[in-house]
VOSE-986653 format. One record per residue (C-alpha): x, y, z; residue number from 1. Coordinates in steps of 0.02 Angstrom, whole numbers, plus 50000, padded with zeros to 5 digits. Example, Ala and Ser with C-alpha at 12.3 -4.5 7.8 and 13.67 -1.06 7.14 Angstrom:
+-------+-------+-------+-----+
|     x |     y |     z |   i |
+-------+-------+-------+-----+
| 50615 | 49775 | 50390 |   1 |
| 50684 | 49947 | 50357 |   2 |
+-------+-------+-------+-----+
***
This chain:
+-------+-------+-------+-----+
|     x |     y |     z |   i |
+-------+-------+-------+-----+
| 55649 | 52177 | 58349 |   1 |
| 55514 | 52145 | 58479 |   2 |
| 55532 | 52005 | 58605 |   3 |
| 55411 | 51860 | 58594 |   4 |
| 55277 | 51872 | 58727 |   5 |
| 55319 | 52053 | 58770 |   6 |
| 55173 | 52175 | 58769 |   7 |
| 55162 | 52268 | 58604 |   8 |
| 55223 | 52446 | 58599 |   9 |
| 55100 | 52576 | 58537 |  10 |
| 55134 | 52706 | 58403 |  11 |
| 55036 | 52864 | 58366 |  12 |
| 55064 | 52941 | 58193 |  13 |
| 55005 | 53117 | 58154 |  14 |
| 55003 | 53156 | 57968 |  15 |
| 55015 | 53329 | 57893 |  16 |
| 54988 | 53379 | 57713 |  17 |
| 54969 | 53284 | 57551 |  18 |
| 54910 | 53112 | 57495 |  19 |
| 55091 | 53061 | 57476 |  20 |
| 55113 | 53090 | 57663 |  21 |
| 54957 | 52986 | 57700 |  22 |
| 55034 | 52844 | 57600 |  23 |
| 55203 | 52868 | 57686 |  24 |
| 55121 | 52859 | 57857 |  25 |
| 55042 | 52694 | 57807 |  26 |
| 55212 | 52628 | 57753 |  27 |
| 55292 | 52683 | 57916 |  28 |
| 55150 | 52602 | 58013 |  29 |
| 55179 | 52438 | 57921 |  30 |
| 55367 | 52444 | 57952 |  31 |
| 55340 | 52480 | 58136 |  32 |
| 55210 | 52343 | 58150 |  33 |
| 55340 | 52218 | 58092 |  34 |
| 55451 | 52287 | 58231 |  35 |
| 55319 | 52249 | 58363 |  36 |
| 55214 | 52408 | 58367 |  37 |
| 55025 | 52426 | 58358 |  38 |
| 54937 | 52585 | 58304 |  39 |
| 54842 | 52695 | 58427 |  40 |
| 54740 | 52852 | 58403 |  41 |
| 54788 | 52921 | 58574 |  42 |
| 54958 | 53006 | 58589 |  43 |
| 54951 | 53001 | 58779 |  44 |
| 54959 | 52810 | 58776 |  45 |
| 55092 | 52795 | 58640 |  46 |
| 55268 | 52730 | 58667 |  47 |
| 55316 | 52811 | 58503 |  48 |
| 55245 | 52972 | 58429 |  49 |
| 55281 | 53008 | 58246 |  50 |
| 55248 | 53178 | 58166 |  51 |
| 55248 | 53153 | 57977 |  52 |
| 55270 | 53332 | 57919 |  53 |
| 55237 | 53432 | 57761 |  54 |
| 55330 | 53588 | 57705 |  55 |
| 55198 | 53653 | 57583 |  56 |
| 55098 | 53765 | 57699 |  57 |
| 55158 | 53930 | 57771 |  58 |
| 55263 | 53923 | 57929 |  59 |
| 55261 | 53732 | 57923 |  60 |
| 55420 | 53713 | 58026 |  61 |
| 55360 | 53832 | 58162 |  62 |
| 55198 | 53733 | 58179 |  63 |
| 55298 | 53574 | 58202 |  64 |
| 55406 | 53652 | 58337 |  65 |
| 55249 | 53716 | 58423 |  66 |
| 55179 | 53539 | 58423 |  67 |
| 55344 | 53473 | 58491 |  68 |
| 55330 | 53596 | 58634 |  69 |
| 55165 | 53517 | 58684 |  70 |
| 55233 | 53341 | 58662 |  71 |
| 55381 | 53380 | 58774 |  72 |
| 55264 | 53394 | 58923 |  73 |
| 55178 | 53232 | 58877 |  74 |
| 55345 | 53142 | 58859 |  75 |
| 55404 | 53206 | 59028 |  76 |
| 55242 | 53150 | 59110 |  77 |
| 55251 | 52975 | 59037 |  78 |
| 55433 | 52956 | 59084 |  79 |
| 55395 | 53009 | 59263 |  80 |
| 55271 | 52865 | 59265 |  81 |
| 55405 | 52744 | 59206 |  82 |
| 55343 | 52739 | 59026 |  83 |
| 55488 | 52778 | 58908 |  84 |
| 55426 | 52873 | 58756 |  85 |
| 55511 | 52913 | 58592 |  86 |
| 55469 | 53053 | 58471 |  87 |
| 55511 | 53045 | 58286 |  88 |
| 55491 | 53183 | 58159 |  89 |
| 55480 | 53127 | 57978 |  90 |
| 55430 | 53205 | 57813 |  91 |
| 55482 | 53362 | 57721 |  92 |
| 55511 | 53473 | 57872 |  93 |
| 55624 | 53338 | 57945 |  94 |
| 55719 | 53330 | 57780 |  95 |
| 55743 | 53519 | 57779 |  96 |
| 55789 | 53540 | 57962 |  97 |
| 55900 | 53387 | 57992 |  98 |
| 56024 | 53405 | 58136 |  99 |
| 55956 | 53578 | 58176 | 100 |
| 55793 | 53500 | 58234 | 101 |
| 55881 | 53397 | 58367 | 102 |
| 55978 | 53551 | 58425 | 103 |
| 55822 | 53658 | 58434 | 104 |
| 55706 | 53525 | 58504 | 105 |
| 55805 | 53396 | 58607 | 106 |
| 55641 | 53308 | 58646 | 107 |
| 55654 | 53232 | 58472 | 108 |
| 55738 | 53061 | 58465 | 109 |
| 55738 | 53028 | 58278 | 110 |
| 55735 | 53139 | 58124 | 111 |
| 55706 | 53052 | 57957 | 112 |
| 55667 | 53125 | 57787 | 113 |
| 55556 | 53042 | 57656 | 114 |
| 55703 | 52948 | 57582 | 115 |
| 55743 | 52855 | 57744 | 116 |
| 55578 | 52779 | 57802 | 117 |
| 55639 | 52603 | 57770 | 118 |
| 55768 | 52635 | 57909 | 119 |
| 55646 | 52700 | 58040 | 120 |
| 55650 | 52546 | 58155 | 121 |
| 55840 | 52543 | 58144 | 122 |
| 55850 | 52729 | 58188 | 123 |
| 55734 | 52706 | 58337 | 124 |
| 55842 | 52565 | 58405 | 125 |
| 55997 | 52672 | 58380 | 126 |
| 55918 | 52818 | 58473 | 127 |
| 55862 | 52704 | 58614 | 128 |
| 56039 | 52640 | 58633 | 129 |
| 56132 | 52803 | 58625 | 130 |
| 56034 | 52963 | 58610 | 131 |
| 55957 | 53044 | 58458 | 132 |
| 55975 | 52985 | 58278 | 133 |
| 55966 | 53087 | 58118 | 134 |
| 55955 | 52992 | 57953 | 135 |
| 56085 | 53043 | 57828 | 136 |
| 56017 | 53084 | 57656 | 137 |
| 55993 | 52925 | 57554 | 138 |
| 55958 | 52936 | 57370 | 139 |
| 55782 | 52886 | 57321 | 140 |
| 55855 | 52763 | 57195 | 141 |
| 55937 | 52672 | 57340 | 142 |
| 55774 | 52665 | 57435 | 143 |
| 55682 | 52590 | 57287 | 144 |
| 55825 | 52468 | 57253 | 145 |
| 55823 | 52409 | 57434 | 146 |
| 55637 | 52371 | 57443 | 147 |
| 55617 | 52191 | 57502 | 148 |
| 55554 | 52066 | 57372 | 149 |
| 55367 | 52042 | 57359 | 150 |
| 55375 | 51873 | 57446 | 151 |
| 55446 | 51950 | 57605 | 152 |
| 55328 | 52099 | 57619 | 153 |
| 55151 | 52106 | 57682 | 154 |
| 55015 | 52214 | 57606 | 155 |
| 54865 | 52246 | 57717 | 156 |
| 54708 | 52321 | 57645 | 157 |
| 54639 | 52470 | 57741 | 158 |
| 54481 | 52471 | 57636 | 159 |
| 54435 | 52446 | 57455 | 160 |
| 54540 | 52592 | 57393 | 161 |
| 54728 | 52616 | 57408 | 162 |
| 54868 | 52733 | 57359 | 163 |
| 55020 | 52661 | 57271 | 164 |
| 55175 | 52769 | 57251 | 165 |
| 55256 | 52751 | 57080 | 166 |
| 55363 | 52907 | 57073 | 167 |
| 55445 | 53026 | 57196 | 168 |
| 55534 | 53192 | 57184 | 169 |
| 55522 | 53337 | 57064 | 170 |
| 55636 | 53413 | 56931 | 171 |
| 55522 | 53558 | 56886 | 172 |
| 55581 | 53687 | 57016 | 173 |
| 55428 | 53797 | 57015 | 174 |
| 55482 | 53956 | 57103 | 175 |
| 55346 | 53943 | 57236 | 176 |
| 55378 | 53761 | 57282 | 177 |
| 55494 | 53679 | 57408 | 178 |
| 55464 | 53499 | 57352 | 179 |
| 55620 | 53482 | 57241 | 180 |
| 55727 | 53529 | 57391 | 181 |
| 55641 | 53412 | 57514 | 182 |
| 55593 | 53264 | 57405 | 183 |
| 55741 | 53264 | 57286 | 184 |
| 55750 | 53229 | 57100 | 185 |
| 55618 | 53134 | 57002 | 186 |
| 55641 | 52946 | 57020 | 187 |
| 55525 | 52807 | 56961 | 188 |
| 55492 | 52633 | 57025 | 189 |
| 55502 | 52488 | 56903 | 190 |
| 55351 | 52408 | 56821 | 191 |
| 55386 | 52245 | 56912 | 192 |
| 55387 | 52329 | 57083 | 193 |
| 55225 | 52421 | 57047 | 194 |
| 55130 | 52275 | 56974 | 195 |
| 55186 | 52160 | 57115 | 196 |
| 55120 | 52283 | 57244 | 197 |
| 54959 | 52310 | 57146 | 198 |
| 54928 | 52121 | 57140 | 199 |
| 54953 | 52108 | 57328 | 200 |
| 54831 | 52251 | 57354 | 201 |
| 54704 | 52162 | 57243 | 202 |
| 54728 | 52001 | 57342 | 203 |
| 54698 | 52102 | 57501 | 204 |
| 54529 | 52163 | 57437 | 205 |
| 54574 | 52329 | 57357 | 206 |
| 54467 | 52372 | 57206 | 207 |
| 54528 | 52547 | 57165 | 208 |
| 54709 | 52604 | 57156 | 209 |
| 54770 | 52784 | 57144 | 210 |
| 54948 | 52800 | 57079 | 211 |
| 55044 | 52933 | 57173 | 212 |
| 55190 | 53044 | 57129 | 213 |
| 55245 | 53224 | 57150 | 214 |
| 55242 | 53225 | 56959 | 215 |
| 55157 | 53059 | 56928 | 216 |
| 55142 | 53079 | 56740 | 217 |
| 55331 | 53104 | 56731 | 218 |
| 55347 | 52921 | 56783 | 219 |
| 55461 | 52822 | 56668 | 220 |
| 55505 | 52655 | 56746 | 221 |
| 55599 | 52502 | 56687 | 222 |
| 55479 | 52386 | 56597 | 223 |
| 55473 | 52198 | 56577 | 224 |
| 55551 | 52215 | 56404 | 225 |
| 55703 | 52311 | 56464 | 226 |
| 55650 | 52481 | 56399 | 227 |
| 55580 | 52632 | 56490 | 228 |
| 55391 | 52631 | 56498 | 229 |
| 55280 | 52785 | 56518 | 230 |
| 55125 | 52805 | 56624 | 231 |
| 55000 | 52761 | 56488 | 232 |
| 55083 | 52591 | 56465 | 233 |
| 55089 | 52562 | 56653 | 234 |
| 54903 | 52599 | 56670 | 235 |
| 54866 | 52475 | 56530 | 236 |
| 54969 | 52344 | 56621 | 237 |
| 54881 | 52375 | 56788 | 238 |
| 54710 | 52369 | 56705 | 239 |
| 54741 | 52184 | 56669 | 240 |
| 54753 | 52140 | 56854 | 241 |
| 54603 | 52039 | 56911 | 242 |
| 54509 | 52121 | 57054 | 243 |
| 54566 | 52298 | 57018 | 244 |
| 54415 | 52384 | 56941 | 245 |
| 54465 | 52567 | 56949 | 246 |
| 54625 | 52664 | 56919 | 247 |
| 54669 | 52845 | 56954 | 248 |
| 54829 | 52947 | 56964 | 249 |
| 54885 | 53110 | 57043 | 250 |
| 54968 | 53237 | 57037 | 251 |
| 55004 | 53282 | 56856 | 252 |
| 55103 | 53419 | 56771 | 253 |
| 55039 | 53486 | 56604 | 254 |
| 55206 | 53467 | 56515 | 255 |
| 55212 | 53280 | 56554 | 256 |
| 55043 | 53237 | 56476 | 257 |
| 55103 | 53139 | 56325 | 258 |
| 54993 | 53073 | 56185 | 259 |
| 54995 | 52893 | 56247 | 260 |
| 54930 | 52948 | 56417 | 261 |
| 54794 | 53053 | 56338 | 262 |
| 54743 | 52905 | 56229 | 263 |
| 54737 | 52793 | 56383 | 264 |
| 54593 | 52898 | 56449 | 265 |
| 54493 | 52848 | 56296 | 266 |
| 54546 | 52666 | 56282 | 267 |
| 54554 | 52601 | 56462 | 268 |
| 54381 | 52577 | 56541 | 269 |
| 54458 | 52554 | 56713 | 270 |
| 54544 | 52724 | 56707 | 271 |
| 54419 | 52841 | 56788 | 272 |
| 54364 | 52998 | 56694 | 273 |
| 54439 | 53118 | 56821 | 274 |
| 54604 | 53212 | 56802 | 275 |
| 54691 | 53329 | 56922 | 276 |
| 54792 | 53444 | 56808 | 277 |
| 54860 | 53595 | 56904 | 278 |
| 54886 | 53755 | 56805 | 279 |
| 54919 | 53876 | 56952 | 280 |
| 54883 | 54038 | 56856 | 281 |
| 54803 | 54100 | 56696 | 282 |
| 54929 | 54235 | 56652 | 283 |
| 55078 | 54190 | 56543 | 284 |
| 55182 | 54321 | 56631 | 285 |
| 55146 | 54243 | 56801 | 286 |
| 55169 | 54067 | 56734 | 287 |
| 55342 | 54116 | 56672 | 288 |
| 55385 | 54192 | 56841 | 289 |
| 55326 | 54031 | 56922 | 290 |
| 55440 | 53930 | 56804 | 291 |
| 55293 | 53822 | 56755 | 292 |
| 55361 | 53779 | 56581 | 293 |
| 55190 | 53795 | 56499 | 294 |
| 55079 | 53936 | 56436 | 295 |
| 54892 | 53962 | 56449 | 296 |
| 54878 | 53923 | 56263 | 297 |
| 54968 | 53757 | 56288 | 298 |
| 54851 | 53716 | 56433 | 299 |
| 54695 | 53756 | 56330 | 300 |
| 54758 | 53647 | 56187 | 301 |
| 54798 | 53506 | 56308 | 302 |
| 54625 | 53513 | 56387 | 303 |
| 54546 | 53506 | 56213 | 304 |
| 54645 | 53348 | 56169 | 305 |
| 54603 | 53264 | 56334 | 306 |
| 54418 | 53300 | 56314 | 307 |
| 54422 | 53238 | 56135 | 308 |
| 54492 | 53072 | 56199 | 309 |
| 54369 | 53060 | 56345 | 310 |
| 54219 | 53178 | 56324 | 311 |
| 54148 | 53142 | 56498 | 312 |
| 54311 | 53180 | 56590 | 313 |
| 54304 | 53297 | 56741 | 314 |
| 54450 | 53411 | 56775 | 315 |
| 54516 | 53479 | 56938 | 316 |
| 54660 | 53599 | 56964 | 317 |
| 54768 | 53701 | 57082 | 318 |
| 54777 | 53891 | 57087 | 319 |
| 54881 | 54020 | 57179 | 320 |
| 54828 | 54200 | 57199 | 321 |
| 54944 | 54343 | 57242 | 322 |
| 55105 | 54272 | 57171 | 323 |
| 55241 | 54407 | 57176 | 324 |
| 55210 | 54534 | 57040 | 325 |
| 55033 | 54476 | 57001 | 326 |
| 54932 | 54624 | 56937 | 327 |
| 54745 | 54641 | 56928 | 328 |
| 54757 | 54604 | 56742 | 329 |
| 54853 | 54444 | 56780 | 330 |
| 54720 | 54391 | 56903 | 331 |
| 54581 | 54426 | 56778 | 332 |
| 54673 | 54310 | 56658 | 333 |
| 54661 | 54173 | 56789 | 334 |
| 54473 | 54201 | 56807 | 335 |
| 54458 | 54194 | 56618 | 336 |
| 54551 | 54029 | 56612 | 337 |
| 54438 | 53955 | 56746 | 338 |
| 54282 | 54011 | 56653 | 339 |
| 54344 | 53935 | 56490 | 340 |
| 54403 | 53768 | 56561 | 341 |
| 54256 | 53744 | 56681 | 342 |
| 54320 | 53638 | 56826 | 343 |
| 54225 | 53503 | 56920 | 344 |
| 54336 | 53531 | 57073 | 345 |
| 54487 | 53636 | 57117 | 346 |
| 54604 | 53687 | 57257 | 347 |
| 54656 | 53867 | 57278 | 348 |
| 54771 | 53958 | 57399 | 349 |
| 54848 | 54126 | 57434 | 350 |
| 55032 | 54133 | 57394 | 351 |
| 55144 | 54121 | 57546 | 352 |
| 55334 | 54124 | 57534 | 353 |
| 55426 | 53961 | 57566 | 354 |
| 55600 | 53990 | 57638 | 355 |
| 55736 | 53937 | 57517 | 356 |
| 55629 | 53954 | 57360 | 357 |
| 55660 | 54089 | 57227 | 358 |
| 55484 | 54158 | 57251 | 359 |
| 55523 | 54206 | 57431 | 360 |
| 55657 | 54327 | 57371 | 361 |
| 55557 | 54405 | 57228 | 362 |
| 55513 | 54588 | 57233 | 363 |
| 55337 | 54656 | 57217 | 364 |
| 55262 | 54541 | 57348 | 365 |
| 55073 | 54561 | 57339 | 366 |
| 54992 | 54628 | 57499 | 367 |
| 54901 | 54494 | 57596 | 368 |
| 54735 | 54584 | 57591 | 369 |
| 54744 | 54593 | 57401 | 370 |
| 54785 | 54407 | 57387 | 371 |
| 54642 | 54367 | 57505 | 372 |
| 54516 | 54468 | 57405 | 373 |
| 54571 | 54385 | 57244 | 374 |
| 54562 | 54214 | 57324 | 375 |
| 54385 | 54248 | 57382 | 376 |
| 54331 | 54295 | 57205 | 377 |
| 54419 | 54144 | 57130 | 378 |
| 54344 | 54022 | 57255 | 379 |
| 54170 | 54091 | 57226 | 380 |
| 54188 | 54050 | 57040 | 381 |
| 54265 | 53879 | 57072 | 382 |
| 54130 | 53834 | 57199 | 383 |
| 53994 | 53883 | 57078 | 384 |
| 54072 | 53773 | 56944 | 385 |
| 54085 | 53626 | 57063 | 386 |
| 53902 | 53642 | 57113 | 387 |
| 53849 | 53657 | 56931 | 388 |
| 53947 | 53499 | 56887 | 389 |
| 53868 | 53403 | 57031 | 390 |
| 53694 | 53460 | 56979 | 391 |
| 53727 | 53407 | 56800 | 392 |
| 53735 | 53228 | 56866 | 393 |
| 53554 | 53229 | 56927 | 394 |
| 53454 | 53098 | 56834 | 395 |
| 53608 | 53006 | 56770 | 396 |
| 53638 | 52821 | 56799 | 397 |
| 53815 | 52791 | 56859 | 398 |
| 53920 | 52656 | 56942 | 399 |
| 53987 | 52692 | 57116 | 400 |
| 54115 | 52596 | 57219 | 401 |
| 54041 | 52569 | 57392 | 402 |
| 54172 | 52620 | 57521 | 403 |
| 54089 | 52632 | 57692 | 404 |
| 53924 | 52638 | 57788 | 405 |
| 53833 | 52803 | 57800 | 406 |
| 53776 | 52889 | 57958 | 407 |
| 53605 | 52808 | 57958 | 408 |
| 53566 | 52622 | 57965 | 409 |
| 53563 | 52546 | 57792 | 410 |
| 53644 | 52697 | 57713 | 411 |
| 53802 | 52670 | 57610 | 412 |
| 53929 | 52792 | 57539 | 413 |
| 54027 | 52766 | 57380 | 414 |
| 54128 | 52861 | 57251 | 415 |
| 54072 | 52909 | 57077 | 416 |
| 54189 | 52893 | 56928 | 417 |
| 54220 | 53080 | 56952 | 418 |
| 54273 | 53059 | 57134 | 419 |
| 54114 | 53131 | 57207 | 420 |
| 54047 | 53059 | 57369 | 421 |
| 53879 | 52973 | 57335 | 422 |
| 53754 | 52931 | 57473 | 423 |
| 53635 | 52786 | 57441 | 424 |
| 53493 | 52716 | 57546 | 425 |
| 53528 | 52531 | 57516 | 426 |
| 53520 | 52387 | 57641 | 427 |
| 53596 | 52250 | 57534 | 428 |
| 53754 | 52335 | 57471 | 429 |
| 53922 | 52276 | 57536 | 430 |
| 54084 | 52374 | 57550 | 431 |
| 54180 | 52341 | 57389 | 432 |
| 54025 | 52321 | 57281 | 433 |
| 54013 | 52419 | 57120 | 434 |
| 53833 | 52474 | 57121 | 435 |
| 53725 | 52549 | 56984 | 436 |
| 53631 | 52702 | 57048 | 437 |
| 53527 | 52846 | 56983 | 438 |
| 53575 | 53017 | 57051 | 439 |
| 53425 | 53102 | 57132 | 440 |
| 53499 | 53261 | 57206 | 441 |
| 53662 | 53356 | 57221 | 442 |
| 53744 | 53473 | 57344 | 443 |
| 53909 | 53567 | 57340 | 444 |
| 54010 | 53419 | 57403 | 445 |
| 53910 | 53260 | 57375 | 446 |
| 53773 | 53173 | 57277 | 447 |
| 53622 | 53072 | 57335 | 448 |
| 53564 | 52924 | 57233 | 449 |
| 53443 | 52778 | 57222 | 450 |
| 53508 | 52601 | 57199 | 451 |
| 53469 | 52511 | 57036 | 452 |
| 53545 | 52345 | 56986 | 453 |
| 53722 | 52298 | 57044 | 454 |
| 53846 | 52312 | 56900 | 455 |
+-------+-------+-------+-----+
***
């Protein structure tokens, strides 16, 4: 621990990848703060540099090693000036590389996967005392079990919105995905842990919470009554917390959307009408090769039930073009699915092999130029749908949660129920207000609106 009166050490954290990593970086920052560190945005003045890595993108490990090569020079310079500097690599790449990372990049002092963040200060002290430290693999259940009680932990608001992890890991083993190998099996936090953290966030000024998980709708945590609860019940419980006005969750898998969760979208006013429901492809043959466990017909039927429960819901999704063996007919089936579902937002990527996944060893890899051309066509359709959805909001009166000032004096920016950024010319609004506005114009990525009466 830090010595009283000693100048605070500075930590720089660089975050790669998903929202889960953003949340993890916040948790690491909090743990390090209790150990005497303060955050800095400048790596050249940091006593500790943390790279919180993600294994989802192509050549993720090589990009980390390239960054470490640059940091080696910075570390050497600081040490020549009498400023000892540590480098820690965390996240999915750290989990996958382990001891090999220390051997390949001796500049690294600590390697810790996602299941060992609670031990980061301990690992740094160990490395400082005797060389590098690599966290052994701890089960996620152990990490959740060892969380300190609510009374001994601090929750600091970083704004009026916050992420709250309820589930980690994945049991689905999609053939394109490395997450089950780096994040481990699906494990859920208990209702008590989640509600305690949500109440502390509310006390700290948070008004909107997004529940996070690799497969968040697979969450099944121990409830107050001793039985396993599902996500619909958890959302109902969280909606009773005073101060929390909005709830969201991400990322979902189609096969885990049970009836109670679907009904929650129609019965819980605080649950926002926006759902990220990745499908990945529109061809049953490709979905089977991806090991997605659902068909296009099942997805269509699911979307119909969700929209029946909440007619104004907006859907977003994930798509991959050029998965091994994808034919032109398969790709056309994806375009057909997109046209029929009509997305408000979506994320789409070319397939790229992830080492260690079954997809990387599949035959009939699609040429990159073919994948790129298909991606371009798909994105053109998705972008047109997103713009059309935004324009459909013109003239509507909606409530937005004010999150930050805009670029101009008096301008405020908030989020719509459908997660769109909304720009309002309003002098009296405060961050955290839920404001009634009328949408006046729409672009591809945001809305403009006029303030009405605060809700």
